[in-house]
VOGU-3710 file (C-alpha; in Angstrom, 3 decimals, decimal comma):
1> mfimpltqfe> -14,557/-17,092/3,125  -12,747/-16,422/-0,151  -9,136/-16,819/0,998  -7,128/-18,366/-1,874  -5,920/-15,083/-3,445  -5,105/-13,731/0,015  -2,965/-16,768/0,791  -1,141/-16,455/-2,525  -0,558/-12,725/-2,081  0,707/-13,173/1,469
11> tflstvdlaa> 3,128/-15,843/0,260  4,410/-13,343/-2,296  4,710/-10,487/0,233  6,605/-12,675/2,668  9,371/-13,140/0,066  9,947/-9,400/-0,522  13,351/-8,324/0,798  12,335/-4,943/2,176  15,691/-4,372/3,842  17,582/-4,803/0,568
21> yrtrylpiki> 15,221/-2,489/-1,334  15,506/0,167/1,356  19,297/-0,012/1,262  19,196/0,377/-2,508  16,596/3,125/-2,834  16,183/5,056/0,424  19,194/7,359/-0,130  18,085/8,296/-3,664  15,893/11,414/-3,700  16,364/12,733/-7,231
31> vemdlppqvq> 12,940/12,436/-8,859  10,836/14,072/-6,145  8,663/16,385/-8,228  4,974/15,615/-8,810  4,519/13,027/-11,529  1,809/13,646/-14,127  -0,944/10,996/-14,215  0,382/9,398/-17,393  3,765/8,779/-15,737  2,447/7,502/-12,428
41> aldqlygvyw> 2,412/3,766/-11,764  -1,063/3,391/-10,232  -2,717/1,922/-13,309  0,089/-0,626/-13,665  0,020/-1,522/-9,973  -3,714/-2,174/-9,836  -3,633/-3,964/-13,168  -0,815/-6,338/-12,187  -1,446/-7,084/-8,525  -5,225/-6,796/-8,317
51> trreflsydd> -6,934/-7,214/-11,697  -4,611/-9,839/-13,200  -3,258/-11,076/-9,865  0,282/-11,449/-11,118  2,591/-11,224/-8,135  5,790/-9,817/-9,629  8,931/-8,773/-7,806  9,549/-5,050/-7,758  12,348/-5,346/-10,299  10,090/-7,196/-12,744
61> fyegykqakq> 7,244/-4,773/-12,114  9,458/-1,750/-12,741  10,751/-3,156/-16,021  7,182/-3,715/-17,213  6,168/-0,238/-16,100  9,142/1,379/-17,831  8,515/-0,466/-21,087  4,791/0,319/-21,105  5,361/4,032/-20,449  8,704/4,531/-22,152
71> qvieefrikt> 7,633/7,390/-24,392  5,741/9,429/-21,782  8,500/8,878/-19,229  11,140/10,214/-21,603  8,975/13,172/-22,570  8,592/14,007/-18,886  12,346/13,691/-18,301  13,064/16,140/-21,096  10,481/18,548/-19,690  12,116/18,440/-16,246
81> tlcadcfyrg> 15,557/19,120/-17,843  17,134/16,383/-15,717  20,017/14,509/-17,305  19,229/10,935/-18,294  21,678/9,459/-15,771  20,155/11,348/-12,839  16,563/10,795/-13,881  16,852/7,066/-14,525  18,660/6,556/-11,231  15,962/8,479/-9,387
91> lpariyrtwa> 12,854/7,119/-11,095  13,061/3,503/-9,842  13,525/4,798/-6,288  10,483/7,048/-6,658  8,326/4,290/-8,142  9,506/1,872/-5,448  8,088/4,084/-2,718  4,727/4,053/-4,474  4,997/0,280/-5,033  5,729/-0,493/-1,371
101> siitqihagy> 2,788/1,628/-0,237  0,273/0,347/-2,775  0,992/-3,362/-2,388  0,351/-2,985/1,349  -2,958/-1,309/0,494  -3,758/-4,069/-2,012  -3,120/-6,627/0,717  -5,814/-4,885/2,777  -8,135/-5,328/-0,208  -7,400/-9,051/-0,311
111> vaesvfgegt> -8,059/-9,308/3,425  -11,387/-7,496/2,957  -12,277/-9,851/0,107  -11,550/-12,865/2,308  -14,063/-11,507/4,835  -16,847/-10,057/2,671  -16,633/-12,649/-0,092  -15,604/-13,100/-3,713  -16,522/-10,215/-5,996  -17,286/-7,764/-3,181
121> vtmseeldhq> -14,109/-5,665/-3,461  -13,257/-3,212/-6,242  -9,927/-1,470/-6,601  -8,687/0,744/-9,435  -6,829/3,906/-10,376  -10,183/5,621/-10,951  -11,374/4,820/-7,424  -8,040/5,986/-6,068  -8,471/9,370/-7,730  -11,991/9,552/-6,291
131> gadfqvtygn> -10,649/9,150/-2,776  -11,162/5,425/-2,081  -8,315/2,951/-1,789  -10,843/0,186/-2,350  -14,593/-0,211/-2,342  -16,656/-2,990/-0,762  -20,182/-3,773/-1,910  -21,867/-6,059/0,603  -25,529/-6,610/1,367  -27,224/-3,303/0,750
141> rtlnyqvkkt> -24,165/-1,205/1,615  -21,281/0,418/-0,258  -18,164/0,987/1,810  -15,325/3,210/0,565  -12,200/2,340/2,505  -9,307/4,755/2,913  -6,087/3,333/4,335  -4,156/6,075/6,092  -0,633/5,361/7,314  1,355/7,852/9,345
151> sfsrevrqdr> 5,001/7,383/10,150  8,240/9,022/11,088  9,398/7,981/7,622  8,686/9,950/4,450  7,570/6,747/2,727  3,881/7,495/3,243  1,256/8,375/0,700  0,100/11,955/0,864  -3,537/12,772/1,605  -5,542/13,113/-1,584
161> prarqplpge> -8,179/15,751/-2,177  -11,693/14,336/-2,269  -13,208/14,203/-5,755  -15,723/16,894/-6,644  -18,288/14,209/-7,401  -18,154/12,074/-4,246  -18,544/8,352/-4,452  -21,825/6,906/-3,223  -21,722/5,040/0,041  -20,002/5,316/3,384
171> fieisykvpi> -16,374/6,390/3,730  -14,374/4,456/6,304  -10,871/5,485/7,288  -8,633/2,804/8,741  -5,596/4,611/10,066  -2,486/3,397/11,791  0,904/4,709/12,821  4,054/2,649/12,459  7,450/2,989/14,084  10,551/3,584/12,001
181> ydhirqpyql> 11,578/0,522/10,034  14,704/-0,194/12,110  12,561/-0,378/15,240  10,139/-2,766/13,539  13,003/-5,130/12,764  14,720/-4,630/16,127  12,203/-3,262/18,650  14,406/-3,450/21,748  16,705/-0,687/22,916  20,401/-1,354/23,422
191> ngrefysdyr> 19,796/-2,639/26,952  17,783/-5,486/25,415  14,981/-5,126/27,952  12,859/-2,149/26,914  11,054/-1,401/23,663  11,719/1,798/21,797  8,891/4,180/22,666  7,439/4,276/19,133  7,396/0,479/18,911  5,851/0,128/22,383
201> qfketyldtg> 2,973/2,415/21,409  2,573/0,579/18,102  2,507/-2,799/19,869  -0,006/-1,741/22,511  -2,312/0,030/20,053  -2,297/-2,336/17,085  -0,497/-5,627/17,670  -1,924/-6,453/21,079  -5,443/-5,570/19,906  -5,110/-7,840/16,872
211> mlkvwpngfv> -5,657/-5,103/14,278  -2,219/-5,439/12,665  0,551/-7,981/12,449  4,217/-7,719/11,499  6,004/-10,215/9,299  9,682/-11,128/9,667  10,645/-9,055/6,603  9,131/-5,928/8,187  5,791/-5,694/6,378  3,004/-4,307/8,555
221> vftplvfvqk> -0,354/-5,678/7,394  -3,980/-5,710/8,468  -5,651/-8,732/10,026  -9,294/-9,564/9,179  -10,459/-8,031/12,478  -11,271/-4,541/11,214  -13,383/-5,969/8,389  -15,014/-8,731/10,448  -16,405/-6,122/12,827  -17,963/-4,084/9,997
231> kgeidntl> -19,380/-7,182/8,313  -20,991/-8,179/11,613  -22,638/-4,767/11,902  -24,092/-5,105/8,397  -25,194/-8,712/8,937  -27,166/-7,611/11,983  -29,200/-5,219/9,808  -30,043/-7,711/7,067
//
């Protein structure tokens, strides 16, 4: 198994203070319009955390993103007619929501790589636009994975339309539903004996089956199980 990058990425994720970021950004809903491709952060996210494997804090990532796209960001702000103060308070909150979603998806890619082997996983903005969060090439098969999270929270990526020219290979959707963040951090009701209903369902469906795990900072991440099962199916055909 190729596990070194996964170990390094998990060490990084475990240090992210999700609670502090949520306190800072959750109330800010200023920049909520669709962002044009040149303003979006996908290319930066895949480039930093997957291609170059630089595990930056969100604050450092955002500064790099803002510097790299300074001109197109400002052009977009002017087009939206938002004042600079409002826009530049809202933009980091908007990009954070994308960041939190994508780094969880990238973690799934690292888990898949640890199972299928070095060089088997591809992830990029182009694949994202074609409908695959990441692609696995293993044996004689091409697997296009789509990670679909549903939640009571708005911090969920919207479904993307499938590209007109579909990717070759098999599409595999790995979906899961998470409780609200406060119930992840504190799953018991006030009586201290019973789980909140959303957390109980989450625990029974995903944690007890070994598909997902929850870290102390509140990150919900995939275990190797979902990929081990698919690899076993392919190995049996080789």
